[in-house]
C-alpha positions as CSV (number, residue, x, y, z in Angstrom):
1,A,0.0,0.0,0.0
2,L,2.9,2.4,0.8
3,C,4.6,1.9,-2.6
4,R,1.3,2.4,-4.4
5,S,0.6,5.6,-2.5
6,I,4.1,7.0,-3.1
7,I,3.9,6.3,-6.9
8,A,0.4,7.8,-7.0
9,I,1.6,11.0,-5.2
10,A,4.6,11.3,-7.5
11,K,2.3,11.0,-10.6
12,E,-0.2,13.5,-9.1
13,L,2.6,16.0,-8.6
14,G,4.0,15.4,-12.1
15,M,7.2,13.9,-10.7
16,E,9.3,11.0,-11.9
17,C,9.1,8.1,-9.5
18,V,12.4,6.2,-8.8
19,A,12.4,2.9,-6.8
20,E,15.8,2.0,-5.3
21,G,16.7,-1.4,-3.8
22,V,14.8,-3.5,-6.3
23,E,16.1,-7.0,-5.7
24,T,13.7,-9.4,-7.3
25,E,11.8,-9.8,-10.6
26,E,8.6,-9.8,-8.6
27,Q,9.3,-6.4,-7.1
28,W,10.3,-5.1,-10.6
29,Q,7.0,-6.4,-12.1
30,F,4.9,-4.9,-9.3
31,L,6.6,-1.5,-9.7
32,A,6.1,-1.6,-13.5
33,A,2.4,-2.5,-13.1
34,E,1.9,0.4,-10.6
35,G,3.5,2.9,-13.0
36,C,6.9,3.5,-11.4
37,D,9.2,5.2,-13.9
38,V,12.7,4.0,-12.9
39,V,14.2,1.2,-10.9
40,Q,17.6,0.6,-9.4
41,G,19.0,-2.3,-7.5
42,F,20.3,-5.9,-7.6
43,A,17.6,-7.0,-10.0
44,L,19.5,-4.9,-12.6
45,A,23.1,-5.1,-11.4
46,G,24.9,-6.3,-8.3
47,P,28.1,-5.0,-6.8
48,L,31.0,-5.0,-9.3
49,E,34.7,-5.5,-9.0
50,E,36.7,-2.3,-9.6
51,S,37.9,-3.4,-13.0
52,D,34.3,-4.4,-14.1
53,Y,33.0,-1.0,-12.8
54,L,35.6,0.9,-14.8
55,A,34.8,-1.1,-17.9
56,L,31.1,-0.3,-17.4
57,L,31.9,3.4,-17.1
58,A,34.1,3.3,-20.2
59,D,31.3,1.6,-22.2
60,N,28.4,3.7,-20.9
61,R,28.9,7.0,-19.1
62,R,25.2,7.8,-19.0
63,T,24.6,6.9,-15.3
64,A,26.1,5.1,-12.4
65,P,24.9,3.3,-10.5
66,V,22.9,1.5,-13.2
67,R,19.3,2.7,-13.6
68,M,16.8,1.5,-16.1
69,R,13.5,3.1,-17.2
70,L,10.7,0.6,-16.8
71,S,9.3,1.7,-20.1
72,E,12.5,0.6,-21.9
73,A,12.9,-3.0,-20.5
74,Q,11.3,-5.6,-18.4
75,P,13.0,-8.2,-16.2
76,S,14.1,-11.5,-17.9
77,S,11.7,-14.4,-17.4
78,G,14.4,-16.8,-16.3
């Protein structure tokens, strides 16, 4: 109920809603169904070794930590 309310308030105020700490596909799907705009958490990417992190930054300097718009992708079904 709390997540639904926060998402609804953000939408009513014309704000983007970001959910942090998304750890499971179930959480991701719930947030997508409720209209959350952006998620961040282990469901997308876990902690990285320094070399892997530097490679990620070299490949994609858009944002760190990794964030993904729910409108762009859905969790894998595996």
